[in-house]
N, C-alpha and C positions, 0 to 999 in steps of 0.2 A: 332487491333483485339476486336472482339465485344463482347461487356460486357458479353449479354447474353450468351455467349458460357464458362461462367468460373463460372456458378449456383454451379453445384456439387464441385469445389475447394474452392468456397468459404460457402458453408458449410460446407465441411468436416475441411477445416482450421479455421471455427469460433467454429466448435466442438471440435477443439484443443485448441483453446486459451481457451474456458473456463473450459477444464478439466487442462489445465496449470496452469489456478488461482485457481483452487481448490487445488491443488496440492501443490501448492503455500501458502497458506493458511494451508492445514495442514501442513506443515514444519516448520512454523512459531509456531504453537501451539507445537510444538518438540522442534523448538529452546527455548520457553519461556521457557520449562520444563529443557532442559538442561544448558541454561544460569544462571538458579536459582539456581540449585543443583553444579554449578561447581563453581560459580564466586558468589554467597551470600550463599552457605554453608547452604540452608534450603531447608526445604521438598516443593519442587512446587507445589503439590497437593494444597493446600487453593487459594493459589495466582493463577492457575487453575480453582479451582469452582468458583473462584467470578471475574475473567476477561470473564469467558463465561458467567455468569450472566449479565455482561455491555453490552457482543455481539449486543444483541436485540438494543439498543441504537443505536448504532455505525451503524447497519445496515440500520435503517432505517434514521437518519440524517448521508446526504450524505455529511455536509460540515464538515470540522476538524475544525475550526474556532466556528461553531456553534456549535458545542458539548464540546469543550474545560472545561465551567463551572463542567460540569460534569463529567469528566476527572479528574480532579483539587480536587473535592470531592471525586469521588471513592478513586483515592491514598490518599489520606489525609487518611478518617475513614476505609477504606477496608483495604486499604495494609499496614496502617502504617509509610506507607513514610513522614515526614516533612512537612508543609504547605510551606513553603519558600520554602524549596529548591523543590520542585513541583510545586511552583509556576515561576519557574525561568528553573529546565529542560522539565519540559512539552511544553510551548512553543516553545522553543530552538526545539524542538525535532516534532513540527508540520511543522515548516519551513523550517530544513532543512533534517530531514528523511522519505524522498518520494522512499523508495524502491519499495514499491506496484507499485507506477506511471512509473516507472522505468522498472519494468518489461511489466506492460501493455501495456505503450506506444511501445516498442519494439518487443511486440510480433505484434500488429494490423500491425505496418511498415511493419515487415517480413512478417507478412501473404499477406500482400495485394503486397507485391513486388513480391514475388511467383506465387499470381493470376495472375500479367502483365506480368510474367517474366522479369523484370528487375534486372541484374546483378548487381552484388556487389562488384567493386575492392576494394582494402585495403582503397584509397584514400575515398571513401564512404564511405567504415566500420567504419573509423575514423571519421569522417565527421557525422554520424549519433549518435556515442556512444556520444561525445559530445553534439551533441543538446540536444538529449535525456536526460542528465544530466540537463540541462538547462534547459528545457522545465517542468522535472519532480518538480524543487526546482519555476519556473513560475508559475505553474499553478493556476487560481486564487483560491480562496478557494469559490467559490460558486458550485452547485450541475452541474456537466456536464461540468466545466469547462474545463476539459482535452480533450476537443473535439476543443478547440480552437489549442491548444498543437499540436494535431494530427493532423489537417488539417495543419500547418506551416510541420511537419515533413515529410507529404506527400511533399509539393514541394520543401524540400530538398530531396529525392530521388527518385522525378520526378514520383511520382503516381499520378493519376489525379486524380481533386479536389473534382469529382461526386463520388468517394468512400467513401466518410466523412461517405455519409447517412448508408452505410452499419454499422459503428460504431456506429450509434445511436442508435441502439436498444440492441448493447450490453455498450455501457459505464453505464446506471444505475446499470447494474447487477454487476459489475468489479469495481465501485468506490465501492460497500457493502462491496467488498473482500479484495482491496485497503487501505479503514478504519480499518477494523479489524488488518490487518498487521501490518500497521502502527503503530497504537493505543497500539496495544500488545509488539511493540518493546520499544515505547517513554516509555509505563509504567515498562518492564522488565528492562530497562538500569536505568532509575529513582530510580526504587527498587533496584537495586545491589550498586549505585552512594550513596544510602540514609543509608544501609548495612556497608558500606566501610568506612563510614567517622560519624557512630555513630549516625545518627538522622534517624533512623527507630524505629517505638512501637512495640514491637516483637506481643505483649499482641492483640493488634489490626487484626496484621495478621493475627495467628492463631485462632482469635474469628470467627466464624460462622455467 
């Protein structure tokens, strides 16, 4: 089936993917608020305001490892998290918390499967699910490193390799949303742990 016949479908699927990433970003902001209020038992307003101020840095620096020093400094100086705790929990989160990557990899793979009319039996679904989890963790910590992982996922489900060119224009935008989602989750988790462990400076947290 000619690739040119699917242009309208690809455009529609790309639009849906971008809207999906935006919705995921909004969900994560709401999740930060709920987690801090429910588990941290503190007002989430200071955290949301301060994390929003860090968002431009996360948007512009695509590599999670490159922005790690800035995030550690932010957690200690703005959120009041103990420096030793942040130095352990944030790097662990950077390496293992890849929810944004999982969602993006799944979206683009399913999108191209739909474009090329590839059926998904249960066995392929399980294989894709496992592969997405592995690729999300194994993603290289470099800008557009997800392209390598997506190319592998395409081979798993039978999508033609030339389809990766469609994702090249979307991946830099998706990396911005992925970064915000992942970093906000890492900081929220560290915040809650520091509060429960008594390793949090509430004066710094409530200081604007």
